[in-house]
C-alpha positions as CSV (number, residue, x, y, z in Angstrom):
1,M,-26.0,46.6,-129.2
2,R,-24.0,47.6,-132.3
3,N,-24.8,45.4,-135.4
4,V,-22.1,44.7,-138.0
5,I,-21.6,42.3,-141.0
6,L,-18.2,40.8,-140.7
7,K,-17.4,40.4,-144.4
8,N,-18.0,44.1,-144.9
9,L,-15.3,45.1,-142.5
10,S,-11.6,45.6,-143.3
11,E,-8.8,43.9,-141.3
12,A,-8.2,47.1,-139.4
13,E,-11.9,47.3,-138.5
14,I,-12.0,43.7,-137.3
15,N,-8.9,44.3,-135.2
16,N,-10.7,47.3,-133.6
17,L,-13.7,45.1,-132.9
18,C,-11.3,42.7,-131.0
19,K,-10.0,45.5,-128.7
20,R,-11.6,45.5,-125.3
21,S,-12.7,48.6,-123.5
22,A,-9.3,49.8,-122.3
23,V,-8.6,50.2,-118.6
24,D,-6.3,53.2,-118.1
25,F,-4.0,51.7,-115.5
26,S,-1.8,54.8,-115.7
27,A,-4.5,56.9,-114.2
28,I,-4.9,54.6,-111.1
29,M,-1.3,53.5,-110.7
30,P,-0.4,56.4,-108.4
31,V,-3.4,55.6,-106.1
32,V,-2.5,51.9,-106.1
33,S,1.2,52.6,-105.6
34,D,0.4,54.7,-102.5
35,I,-1.8,52.0,-101.1
36,I,0.9,49.4,-101.6
37,E,3.5,51.6,-99.9
38,Q,1.2,52.3,-96.9
39,V,0.7,48.6,-96.3
40,K,4.3,47.8,-96.8
41,S,5.4,50.5,-94.3
42,D,2.6,50.3,-91.7
43,G,1.3,46.8,-91.9
44,D,-1.9,46.0,-90.0
45,Q,-2.6,49.6,-89.1
46,A,-2.5,50.7,-92.7
47,L,-4.8,47.9,-93.7
48,R,-7.3,48.8,-91.0
49,D,-7.2,52.5,-91.9
50,L,-7.7,51.8,-95.6
51,T,-10.5,49.4,-94.9
52,L,-12.2,52.0,-92.8
53,K,-11.7,54.6,-95.6
54,F,-12.9,52.5,-98.5
55,D,-15.4,50.1,-96.8
56,G,-16.5,52.0,-93.8
57,V,-15.5,49.2,-91.4
58,D,-12.6,48.9,-88.9
59,P,-11.8,45.2,-89.1
60,N,-10.4,44.3,-85.7
61,P,-9.2,41.6,-85.7
62,L,-8.2,41.6,-89.4
63,M,-8.1,37.8,-89.5
64,I,-10.9,35.7,-88.3
65,D,-11.3,31.9,-87.9
66,V,-13.6,30.0,-90.2
67,P,-16.2,28.2,-88.2
68,S,-17.1,24.6,-88.9
69,A,-19.7,24.1,-91.6
70,D,-22.2,22.7,-89.1
71,N,-22.1,26.0,-87.2
72,I,-22.8,28.3,-90.2
73,H,-26.5,29.2,-90.5
74,L,-27.8,28.8,-94.0
75,P,-30.9,27.1,-95.3
76,D,-30.4,23.4,-95.9
77,H,-31.1,23.7,-99.7
78,V,-28.5,26.4,-100.0
79,K,-25.9,24.2,-98.2
80,A,-26.9,21.3,-100.4
81,A,-26.3,23.3,-103.6
82,F,-22.8,24.4,-102.4
83,D,-22.1,20.8,-101.4
84,Q,-22.9,19.5,-104.9
85,A,-20.8,22.2,-106.6
86,Y,-17.9,21.3,-104.2
87,K,-18.2,17.6,-105.1
88,N,-18.2,18.4,-108.9
89,L,-15.2,20.7,-108.6
90,V,-13.3,18.2,-106.5
91,L,-14.0,15.4,-109.0
92,F,-12.9,17.4,-112.0
93,H,-9.8,19.0,-110.4
94,R,-8.6,15.9,-108.7
95,A,-8.5,14.2,-112.1
96,Q,-5.9,16.8,-113.1
97,T,-3.4,15.5,-110.5
98,P,0.0,15.6,-112.2
99,I,1.7,12.3,-113.0
100,P,5.5,12.2,-112.4
101,L,7.4,12.0,-115.7
102,T,10.5,9.9,-116.1
103,V,12.4,9.8,-119.4
104,E,15.8,8.2,-120.2
105,T,17.0,10.6,-122.8
106,M,20.2,8.6,-123.4
107,P,21.4,5.3,-121.8
108,G,22.4,6.3,-118.3
109,V,20.8,9.8,-118.5
110,V,17.5,9.9,-116.6
111,C,15.3,13.1,-116.5
112,T,12.3,13.4,-114.3
113,R,9.6,16.0,-113.5
114,E,7.6,16.1,-110.3
115,A,5.0,18.5,-108.9
116,R,5.4,20.3,-105.6
117,P,2.5,22.3,-104.1
118,L,2.8,26.0,-103.5
119,A,3.5,26.6,-99.8
120,S,1.2,29.6,-99.4
121,V,-1.5,31.2,-101.5
122,G,-3.7,34.2,-101.2
123,L,-7.2,33.9,-102.7
124,Y,-9.1,37.1,-103.4
125,V,-12.9,36.9,-103.4
126,P,-14.6,40.2,-104.6
127,G,-17.4,41.5,-102.6
128,G,-18.3,44.9,-104.1
129,T,-21.5,44.8,-106.1
130,A,-22.2,41.1,-105.4
131,V,-21.2,38.4,-102.9
132,L,-19.3,35.7,-104.7
133,P,-19.0,32.5,-102.6
134,S,-18.5,30.5,-105.8
135,S,-15.1,32.2,-106.2
136,V,-14.1,30.6,-102.8
137,L,-14.9,27.2,-104.2
138,M,-13.1,27.8,-107.5
139,L,-9.9,28.9,-105.9
140,A,-9.8,26.9,-102.7
141,V,-10.8,23.5,-104.1
142,P,-7.6,23.2,-106.2
143,A,-5.5,24.7,-103.4
144,Q,-7.0,22.0,-101.1
145,I,-6.3,19.2,-103.5
146,A,-2.8,20.4,-104.3
147,G,-2.0,20.4,-100.6
148,C,-1.0,24.1,-100.1
149,K,-0.1,24.5,-96.4
150,E,-1.1,28.1,-96.0
151,V,-4.4,29.3,-97.7
152,I,-5.6,32.8,-97.0
153,V,-9.0,34.0,-98.3
154,A,-9.4,37.8,-98.5
155,T,-12.8,39.4,-99.0
156,P,-14.3,42.8,-98.1
157,P,-16.4,42.7,-94.9
158,R,-20.0,43.7,-94.9
159,K,-21.0,47.0,-93.3
160,D,-21.3,45.4,-89.9
161,G,-17.9,43.9,-90.3
162,S,-19.1,40.4,-90.8
163,I,-18.4,38.0,-93.7
164,A,-21.4,36.6,-95.7
165,P,-22.3,33.1,-94.4
166,E,-22.2,31.7,-97.9
167,V,-18.5,32.7,-98.1
168,L,-17.8,31.2,-94.7
169,Y,-19.6,28.0,-95.7
170,C,-17.6,27.6,-98.9
171,A,-14.4,28.3,-97.0
172,A,-15.3,25.7,-94.4
173,L,-16.0,23.1,-97.1
174,T,-12.6,23.7,-98.7
175,G,-10.6,23.5,-95.5
176,V,-9.7,27.2,-95.3
177,K,-8.9,28.2,-91.7
178,K,-8.5,32.0,-91.9
179,I,-10.3,34.8,-93.7
180,L,-8.8,38.3,-94.0
181,R,-11.5,40.9,-93.7
182,A,-10.3,43.3,-96.3
183,G,-10.7,43.9,-100.0
184,G,-9.3,46.0,-102.8
185,A,-5.6,46.8,-103.6
186,Q,-4.9,47.0,-99.8
187,A,-5.8,43.3,-99.3
188,I,-3.7,42.3,-102.3
189,A,-0.7,44.2,-101.0
190,T,-1.2,42.8,-97.5
191,M,-1.0,39.2,-98.7
192,A,1.9,40.0,-101.0
193,Y,4.1,41.5,-98.3
194,G,2.6,40.1,-95.1
195,T,2.0,42.0,-91.9
196,E,1.9,41.4,-88.2
197,S,-1.3,39.5,-88.5
198,V,-1.3,38.3,-92.1
199,P,1.3,35.8,-93.5
200,K,3.0,36.6,-96.7
201,V,1.9,34.4,-99.6
202,D,3.8,33.1,-102.7
203,K,1.0,33.5,-105.2
204,L,-2.1,35.6,-105.6
205,F,-5.3,34.3,-107.2
206,G,-8.7,35.7,-108.0
207,P,-10.6,38.3,-109.9
208,G,-11.3,41.9,-108.9
209,N,-11.9,45.4,-110.0
210,Q,-9.3,47.6,-111.8
211,Y,-7.6,48.5,-108.6
212,V,-7.2,44.8,-107.6
213,T,-5.9,43.9,-111.0
214,C,-3.5,46.8,-111.1
215,A,-2.2,45.9,-107.6
216,K,-1.6,42.3,-108.7
217,M,0.3,43.3,-111.8
218,M,2.4,45.9,-110.0
219,L,3.2,43.6,-107.1
220,Q,4.4,40.7,-109.3
221,L,7.1,43.1,-110.6
222,S,8.0,44.5,-107.1
223,D,10.2,43.4,-104.3
224,A,7.3,41.5,-102.8
225,L,8.5,38.3,-104.6
226,V,5.0,37.2,-105.4
227,S,3.4,35.7,-108.6
228,I,-0.2,36.0,-109.8
229,D,-2.6,33.7,-111.6
230,M,-3.2,35.9,-114.6
231,P,-4.1,39.4,-115.7
232,A,-7.9,39.7,-115.4
233,G,-10.3,42.3,-116.5
234,P,-14.1,42.7,-116.8
235,S,-16.2,39.6,-117.4
236,E,-17.1,38.7,-121.0
237,V,-18.8,36.2,-123.2
238,L,-19.1,35.4,-126.9
239,V,-22.0,33.4,-128.1
240,M,-21.8,31.9,-131.6
241,A,-25.0,30.5,-132.9
242,D,-26.8,29.3,-136.1
243,E,-30.5,29.1,-137.0
244,T,-31.0,26.1,-134.7
245,A,-30.4,28.2,-131.6
246,N,-33.1,29.3,-129.2
247,P,-33.2,33.1,-129.0
248,V,-34.6,33.0,-125.4
249,F,-31.6,30.9,-124.3
250,V,-29.1,33.1,-126.2
251,A,-30.4,36.3,-124.8
252,A,-30.3,34.9,-121.2
253,D,-26.7,33.8,-121.7
254,L,-25.7,37.2,-123.0
255,L,-27.4,38.9,-120.0
256,S,-25.8,36.6,-117.5
257,Q,-22.5,38.2,-118.3
258,A,-23.9,41.7,-118.9
259,E,-25.3,41.8,-115.3
260,H,-21.8,41.4,-113.8
261,G,-21.0,45.1,-114.3
262,A,-21.2,48.1,-116.6
263,D,-17.8,47.3,-118.0
264,S,-18.7,43.7,-118.9
265,Q,-18.7,42.9,-122.6
266,V,-20.9,40.5,-124.6
267,V,-20.6,39.5,-128.2
268,F,-23.2,37.6,-130.3
269,V,-22.0,36.1,-133.6
270,S,-24.7,34.5,-135.8
271,T,-25.2,33.0,-139.2
272,S,-28.8,34.0,-139.1
273,Q,-30.2,37.5,-139.5
274,K,-33.6,36.4,-138.2
275,L,-32.0,34.9,-135.1
276,A,-30.0,38.1,-134.5
277,A,-33.2,40.2,-134.6
278,D,-35.1,37.7,-132.4
279,V,-32.2,37.7,-129.8
280,E,-32.1,41.5,-129.7
281,T,-35.8,41.7,-129.1
282,E,-35.6,39.0,-126.4
283,L,-32.6,40.8,-124.8
284,F,-34.6,43.9,-124.1
285,S,-37.6,41.9,-123.0
286,Q,-35.6,40.0,-120.4
287,L,-33.5,43.0,-119.4
288,E,-36.3,44.9,-117.8
289,T,-37.0,42.1,-115.3
290,L,-33.4,41.9,-114.0
291,P,-32.6,43.4,-110.6
292,R,-29.2,44.5,-111.9
293,V,-30.8,46.1,-115.0
294,E,-28.7,49.3,-114.9
295,F,-25.4,47.3,-114.9
296,A,-26.7,45.1,-117.8
297,K,-27.9,48.1,-119.8
298,K,-24.6,49.9,-119.7
299,A,-22.7,46.7,-120.6
300,L,-25.0,46.1,-123.7
301,E,-24.2,49.6,-124.9
302,N,-20.6,48.5,-125.5
303,S,-21.5,45.1,-126.9
304,L,-21.8,43.6,-130.4
305,I,-24.0,41.6,-132.8
306,I,-22.0,40.3,-135.7
307,L,-23.4,38.5,-138.7
308,V,-21.3,35.9,-140.5
309,D,-21.8,33.5,-143.4
310,S,-20.9,30.3,-141.6
311,M,-20.1,28.8,-138.2
312,E,-16.5,28.3,-139.5
313,E,-16.3,32.1,-140.0
314,A,-17.8,32.6,-136.5
315,A,-15.1,30.3,-135.0
316,Q,-12.4,32.3,-136.9
317,F,-13.6,35.6,-135.4
318,S,-14.0,34.0,-131.9
319,N,-10.3,32.9,-132.1
320,R,-9.3,36.5,-132.9
321,W,-11.5,37.8,-130.1
322,A,-10.3,35.1,-127.6
323,P,-13.2,35.2,-125.2
324,E,-13.2,34.4,-121.5
325,H,-16.4,32.4,-122.0
326,L,-17.5,30.9,-125.4
327,I,-20.9,29.4,-126.0
328,I,-21.5,27.3,-129.1
329,S,-25.2,27.3,-129.6
330,S,-25.9,24.9,-132.5
331,D,-27.2,21.4,-133.2
332,N,-23.7,20.7,-134.6
333,A,-21.8,22.2,-131.7
334,N,-19.6,19.1,-131.2
335,Q,-18.6,19.1,-134.8
336,I,-17.6,22.8,-134.5
337,K,-15.7,22.8,-131.2
338,H,-12.5,21.5,-132.8
339,L,-12.1,24.8,-134.6
340,I,-11.7,26.7,-131.3
341,Q,-8.1,27.6,-130.5
342,H,-8.4,30.5,-128.0
343,A,-11.0,30.6,-125.3
344,G,-11.0,30.5,-121.5
345,S,-13.8,28.0,-121.2
346,V,-16.2,26.6,-123.9
347,F,-19.9,25.7,-123.4
348,V,-21.0,23.2,-126.0
349,G,-24.6,23.0,-127.2
350,H,-28.0,24.4,-126.4
351,W,-28.3,23.0,-122.9
352,T,-25.0,24.2,-121.5
353,P,-25.4,27.7,-120.1
354,E,-22.3,29.6,-119.1
355,S,-23.7,30.0,-115.6
356,A,-23.3,26.3,-115.1
357,G,-19.5,26.7,-115.4
358,D,-19.7,29.8,-113.2
359,Y,-21.0,27.7,-110.4
360,A,-21.2,24.0,-110.4
361,S,-20.4,21.9,-113.5
362,G,-16.9,21.2,-112.2
363,T,-14.7,23.4,-114.4
364,N,-13.1,26.5,-113.0
365,H,-14.5,30.0,-113.6
366,T,-11.3,31.9,-112.9
367,L,-10.4,32.6,-116.5
368,P,-8.4,34.9,-118.7
369,T,-10.2,38.0,-120.1
370,S,-9.4,40.9,-122.5
371,G,-7.9,38.6,-125.1
372,Y,-5.4,37.0,-122.7
373,A,-7.0,33.6,-123.6
374,K,-4.5,33.6,-126.5
375,M,-1.6,33.1,-124.0
376,Y,-3.1,32.2,-120.6
377,S,-5.1,29.2,-119.4
378,G,-7.7,29.5,-116.7
379,V,-7.0,28.5,-113.1
380,S,-6.5,24.7,-112.8
381,L,-4.9,22.3,-110.4
382,D,-1.6,23.0,-112.1
383,S,-1.8,26.6,-111.0
384,F,-1.2,25.6,-107.4
385,Y,2.0,23.6,-108.2
386,T,5.6,24.3,-109.2
387,F,7.1,21.6,-111.3
388,V,10.7,20.6,-110.5
389,T,12.9,18.7,-112.9
390,F,15.6,16.2,-111.8
391,Q,18.3,14.5,-113.6
392,E,20.5,11.6,-112.6
393,I,23.5,10.5,-114.7
394,S,25.5,7.3,-114.3
395,E,29.2,7.0,-115.1
396,D,28.3,5.3,-118.4
397,G,25.7,8.0,-119.1
398,L,28.3,10.8,-118.5
399,A,30.7,9.0,-120.8
400,L,28.1,9.3,-123.6
401,L,26.8,12.8,-122.8
402,G,30.0,14.4,-121.5
403,P,31.7,15.1,-124.8
404,V,28.5,16.8,-126.1
405,V,28.5,19.1,-123.1
406,E,32.3,19.8,-123.4
407,I,31.9,20.9,-127.0
408,M,28.9,23.1,-126.3
409,A,30.6,24.7,-123.3
410,D,33.7,25.3,-125.3
411,S,31.7,26.9,-128.1
412,E,30.3,29.4,-125.5
413,G,33.7,30.1,-123.9
414,L,32.6,28.8,-120.5
415,E,35.7,26.9,-119.4
416,A,34.4,26.1,-115.8
417,H,31.3,24.5,-117.3
418,K,33.5,22.3,-119.5
419,R,35.9,21.5,-116.7
420,A,33.0,20.2,-114.5
421,V,32.5,17.5,-117.1
422,S,36.1,17.0,-118.1
423,L,37.3,16.3,-114.6
424,R,34.7,13.6,-114.2
425,L,35.5,12.0,-117.5
426,K,39.1,11.9,-116.6
427,T,38.3,10.1,-113.3
428,I,36.2,7.6,-115.3
429,A,39.0,7.1,-117.7
430,D,41.6,6.7,-115.0
431,K,39.4,4.1,-113.2
432,A,39.1,2.1,-116.5
433,T,43.0,1.9,-116.8
434,D,43.6,0.8,-113.2
């Protein structure tokens, strides 16, 4: 890991530190565009051909039914763990249920706002270097609570064409009825446009590799008429810690993100030079015992240790970096967290590992990366709704508001807008003189 002292850097150098490893979408756009066009033109057949090409499997049928939870073979302790994660996620996300808003802005002018669930959603669950059943829970729990009528989970099949039982179990828990046995940009395009077997969805959710991300971003600007949750890139974590932190814990937290993939990025910001040295030593001690050591090693090559003078300075840098995951490892973490403005999800104190949020604490792990935490939130229950505003105006209300609208419409030269009010005001005035 590269070591730097923050106060010795210029503004330009700090800005460079905050830049992520760039994904060159221009290099893969032609490939993704070709995949999208194939699916758009040839539907099911294109998806089967592309899945055979990229995954070595001919998924026939493309869509399979999700069996009941009782009929999925997993050890009882594994099922119990997923059950508990499900309960925690339901508890936290159900508490986010939107409350209808009613405001009388003027006497006789009532404005309301109500939530409506998305009709159909496509949930992408990666399956490349690791099986991620937790992503099923993170995406399908809020879809279930919101009441989305059509929920499609897409995930790459295993070499024998099957879907991992853990993924099936999490789908069963969350009420998902169908799974699309396909991954990559081709699965994203299929859900965006729909095919003979796969219904079109209104919004796409879920993380994925650069091809998946590129497809999502291209499709939201296409004639598919589909939206996406957020731009998403490689996983990342920033740990800010003072001398009270445990280097063993900090190293483990950094590695928990580094093992995601070679393009993951981890940043350690500390007020203590001794802690930084101890963490670096511990990193390489723990690294050698990881099954995914090669991924983690490559990720650490692109990662940083930054020394600062105070936790306030650490928070300032964190806000500039805007991490997907932020861990505050300090005895005073609760006194520091108010300084955080930009982060996907924050883990407060020594006993709150990032992996708890990845799996089972109750918060959602589908979060903005690459600095997008400055302008995007993570997936929540709100992500599965549209919010519709209503207004109702009485005669007395229009008598008060109408002249305001007339003047504003007149100032914009929109006579028909003005007339829609003026004709009503005249009717009100005529009634008053009868």
